[in-house]
C-alpha positions in Angstrom: 78.3 121.0 103.2 76.4 123.8 105.3 74.0 120.8 107.2 76.6 118.7 108.4 77.6 118.0 111.6 81.6 118.7 112.3 81.4 116.7 115.3 80.6 113.3 113.4 82.7 113.7 110.5 85.1 115.0 113.1 85.1 111.6 114.9 84.9 109.7 111.7 88.1 111.2 110.6 89.8 110.7 113.5 88.9 106.9 113.6 89.9 106.4 110.0 93.5 108.3 111.2 93.5 105.9 114.6 93.0 103.0 112.1 96.1 104.1 109.9 97.8 104.4 112.6 97.5 101.5 114.1 97.7 99.4 111.9 101.2 101.3 110.1 103.8 100.8 112.2 107.5 100.7 111.1 107.6 97.1 112.6 105.4 95.1 114.3 107.7 94.0 116.5 108.5 97.4 118.5 105.0 98.8 119.3 103.8 100.9 121.9 101.4 98.6 124.0 98.6 101.3 123.7 98.6 100.9 119.9 98.3 97.2 120.3 95.0 95.2 120.9 94.0 93.4 123.9 95.5 89.7 123.4 92.0 88.3 124.5 89.8 89.7 127.4 90.0 93.4 128.4 90.5 96.5 125.9 92.7 98.6 124.9 92.9 102.1 123.3 93.0 100.2 119.7 90.4 97.9 121.4 87.9 101.5 120.4 88.7 102.7 116.9 86.6 99.5 115.2 83.7 100.0 117.2 83.7 104.0 117.2 83.3 103.6 113.1 80.6 101.4 113.6 79.0 103.6 116.2 79.4 106.6 113.8 78.0 104.7 111.1 74.8 103.8 113.0 74.6 108.1 113.6 75.3 109.0 109.4 72.4 106.3 109.2 70.3 108.0 111.3 70.6 111.6 109.7 70.7 110.0 105.9 68.4 108.3 106.1 65.6 110.4 108.8 63.2 110.9 105.7 63.9 108.2 103.6 60.7 106.2 102.7 60.9 102.5 102.8 60.6 101.5 99.0 62.5 99.4 96.1 64.3 102.7 95.3 65.8 103.1 99.2 66.7 98.8 99.8 68.2 99.2 96.2 70.8 101.9 97.2 71.5 100.6 100.9 72.1 97.2 99.6 74.4 98.5 96.8 76.2 101.0 99.1 77.0 97.3 101.1 77.4 95.2 98.5 79.9 97.7 97.3 81.9 97.5 100.4 82.0 94.0 100.8 83.6 94.0 97.5 86.2 96.1 98.4 87.0 94.4 101.6 87.4 91.1 99.7 89.3 92.7 96.9 91.8 93.6 99.6 91.7 90.5 101.2 92.6 88.9 97.8 95.0 91.0 96.9 97.4 90.6 99.6 96.8 86.9 99.3 97.9 86.5 95.4 99.9 89.7 94.8 99.6 90.7 92.0 97.2 88.4 90.2 94.2 87.1 92.2 94.2 83.4 91.2 93.3 81.1 94.6 90.1 81.6 96.2 90.7 78.4 98.2 92.3 80.6 101.1 90.7 83.8 100.5 89.4 85.5 103.3 85.8 86.1 103.4 85.2 88.4 106.3 87.3 91.7 107.0 86.9 95.1 108.4 85.5 96.8 105.5 83.0 93.3 104.9 81.9 94.0 108.7 80.9 97.3 107.9 79.0 96.7 104.9 76.5 94.0 106.7 76.4 96.1 109.2 75.8 98.8 107.6 73.2 97.3 105.5 71.2 95.6 108.7 71.3 98.9 110.7 70.1 101.0 107.7 67.0 98.4 106.5 66.2 98.4 110.8 66.4 102.3 111.2 63.8 103.1 108.2 61.4 100.5 109.7 61.2 101.0 113.2 61.0 103.6 115.3 63.2 103.5 118.3 61.4 101.8 120.6 61.6 99.2 118.5 65.6 99.9 118.0 66.5 100.2 121.8 64.0 96.6 121.8 66.8 95.2 119.1 69.6 95.8 120.9 69.0 94.7 124.2 67.3 91.2 122.3 70.7 91.7 120.4 73.0 91.7 123.4 70.8 89.4 125.8 70.8 86.9 122.8 74.4 86.9 122.4 75.5 86.6 125.9 73.0 83.6 126.5 74.4 81.9 123.6 77.6 82.4 124.0 77.4 81.6 127.9 75.0 78.8 128.1 74.2 76.9 125.2 76.1 73.6 125.0 77.6 72.7 121.9 77.0 70.3 120.3 79.6 67.7 121.0 77.6 68.5 124.5 80.9 70.7 126.0 80.0 73.4 127.7 80.4 76.7 125.9 83.5 79.3 127.6 84.2 83.3 126.8 87.8 81.8 126.2 89.8 81.9 122.6 88.9 77.5 122.7 87.6 75.5 120.6 84.1 75.3 122.8 83.9 79.2 122.6 80.3 79.4 120.3 81.9 82.7 117.9 84.9 80.6 117.4 83.4 77.2 116.7 81.0 78.5 114.1 83.8 80.2 111.9 86.0 77.4 112.3 83.1 74.9 110.9 81.6 77.1 108.7 84.5 78.8 106.9 87.3 76.7 107.2 90.0 77.7 105.7 89.1 81.4 104.7 89.6 82.9 108.8 91.8 85.0 109.6 93.4 82.1 112.0 92.9 79.1 112.6 91.0 79.2 115.5 89.0 82.2 115.2 88.4 85.8 113.5 88.1 88.6 114.6 85.5 89.8 112.4 83.7 86.3 112.3 80.3 85.5 111.6 78.5 85.2 115.4 80.5 88.4 116.3 78.6 90.4 113.4 75.3 90.2 115.3 76.5 92.4 118.8 78.1 94.3 116.0 75.0 95.8 114.1 74.2 96.3 117.8 76.8 98.6 118.2 75.9 100.5 115.0 72.3 100.4 116.3 73.0 102.4 119.4 74.6 105.0 117.0 71.5 105.3 115.4 69.5 106.0 118.7 72.4 108.7 119.3 71.9 109.9 115.7 68.5 110.5 116.6 68.8 112.2 119.9 70.9 114.7 118.2 68.6 115.5 115.7 65.4 116.2 117.7 66.5 117.2 121.2 67.1 120.8 121.5 66.7 120.8 125.6 70.6 119.8 127.0 71.1 117.8 124.3 75.0 117.6 124.8 73.7 116.7 128.9 71.9 113.9 128.0 74.5 112.7 125.4 77.0 112.7 127.5 75.3 111.2 131.0 74.3 108.6 128.4 77.6 107.7 127.3 78.9 107.5 131.2 75.4 105.1 131.7 76.5 102.7 129.0 80.1 103.0 129.9 78.8 101.8 133.9 77.0 99.3 132.5 79.7 98.1 130.4 81.4 97.3 133.6 78.8 96.2 135.2 78.2 93.2 132.2 81.8 92.7 132.2 81.7 90.6 135.1 80.0 88.0 133.8 80.6 88.8 130.2 84.1 90.4 129.7 85.5 92.4 127.5 86.5 91.1 124.1 86.7 92.9 120.6 87.6 89.3 118.8 84.1 88.3 119.8 82.7 91.4 120.3 81.2 90.2 123.8 77.9 92.6 124.9 80.1 94.4 127.3 82.3 95.3 124.8 79.7 96.9 122.6 78.1 99.2 126.0 81.4 100.0 127.0 82.2 101.2 123.4 79.4 103.0 122.5 79.4 105.1 125.5 83.1 106.0 125.2 82.2 107.1 121.5 78.8 108.8 123.4 81.1 110.7 125.6 83.3 112.1 123.2 81.0 112.9 120.6 79.0 114.8 123.0 82.0 116.8 123.6 83.0 117.5 120.2 79.4 118.2 119.4 79.2 121.1 121.9 82.8 122.5 121.0 82.0 122.3 117.3 78.5 122.5 116.9 77.1 124.1 119.9 79.7 126.2 120.6 81.1 126.7 116.7 84.4 126.8 118.5 86.3 124.9 114.9 89.0 122.2 116.4 90.5 119.3 115.2 89.8 120.4 111.2 92.3 118.1 110.0 90.4 115.1 111.0 87.5 116.6 109.5 88.9 116.5 106.2 89.6 112.6 106.3 86.4 112.4 108.0 84.6 113.7 105.1 86.5 111.0 102.6 87.0 108.1 105.0 86.0 105.0 103.5 88.0 105.8 100.5 90.9 107.0 103.1 90.9 104.3 104.7 90.5 101.4 101.5 93.5 103.5 99.6 95.6 103.3 102.7 95.1 99.7 103.3 96.1 99.1 99.4 99.1 101.1 99.7 100.5 99.3 102.5 99.9 95.8 101.1 102.2 97.3 98.3 105.1 98.4 100.2 104.8 95.0 102.1 104.8 92.8 99.1 106.8 94.5 96.5 110.2 93.7 96.5 113.3 96.2 96.5 116.7 94.3 96.2 116.5 91.7 99.4 113.3 94.0 101.5 110.4 95.2 100.8 109.2 99.0 99.9 108.2 99.3 103.6 111.4 98.4 104.5 113.6 100.1 102.6 111.6 103.8 103.7 111.9 102.4 107.3 114.9 101.8 107.4 116.7 104.9 105.1 114.3 107.1 106.7 113.7 106.6 109.7 115.3 104.1 111.7 118.8 105.6 110.7 118.1 108.3 112.5 115.8 107.4 115.2 117.6 104.9 117.7 115.0 104.1 119.9 112.7 101.4 118.3 109.6 101.7 119.5 109.9 105.6 118.6 111.2 104.5 114.7 108.7 102.5 114.3 105.7 105.1 115.7 107.4 108.1 114.0 107.3 105.9 110.4 103.3 105.5 111.6 102.7 109.5 112.0 104.5 109.9 108.7 101.1 107.7 107.0 99.2 109.2 109.0 100.0 112.8 108.1 100.1 112.1 104.0 96.5 111.1 104.4 95.4 113.7 106.2 97.2 115.9 103.4 95.1 113.7 100.8 92.1 114.0 102.7 92.9 118.4 103.0 93.3 118.3 98.9 90.3 116.2 98.3 88.4 118.8 100.8 89.3 121.6 99.8 88.7 121.1 96.3 85.0 119.7 97.3 85.7 116.1 95.8 84.0 113.6 98.6 83.5 110.3 97.5 80.6 108.1 98.5 81.0 104.7 99.0 
């Protein structure tokens, strides 16, 4: 624990806390706009959350695999961890589909948050242990430009010109409907779809490069990170003119702007926590030290609360009505306070695990 980078645990924990906050409102009918995803193009603070986690996955890969030898044992560990993440995600998808028993796989959603984390981790880790920063940078550029050309200029099999809109002739949507029909989030697209996983890998690879800077740069490290973050944001806004920000298809401009914000925030946290040794946001660090376990547990319990009947409502509905709407008359505030209470519970769980030095590695 003495060798951990405090700011990385802190940002990871902050990201998980934000995930739980936006995923567990008292009611989806009353949510403050910043806590919702953009309808299609553009981005809100909520749209930054998942890219931040994949970015941190990359930073962590740079730390964890800096001295790893590319051999069967290393490949095995990477593969097992990736399969664990994918398995946990599939379990959550199957659980909500056929609560409390898993019986119908014909409608199982194959994609999901944990599944994407598992796939992205596998490829980012494999590339990281085999290639230097120059090759990784080249891979990022190739992925982002290749994805843009594919999405924007390659005609579909039916001859239609591609579009970035939510339409059948959007390549990302087309592939998911064609190959994953019946197993995707919506009838016409999936936000963790097949094709959009490619630029998500680029998000993590940018995190790998940032991790390498933290590890190997000594002179003006935080200044370099801060300026690099600003540069990525600027490049993202320029590219947005031709390839709009879009989380659902994980556009190349979205990769740059979200990685830029992640780098910017990490540089500030690193300066405060790791260079100046000023402890801030300690409670987020507790969550960050057991991030996947806490995220999975929160998702599982939330599903149970939504699916378990209590009279004419559910456990979720009963708690929300009894302790929140009955005492808070403003609908959005009541819904937000419910989410805050859920977050507080998992921060407390993170604190207990941290103090007992229990660190569950998935």
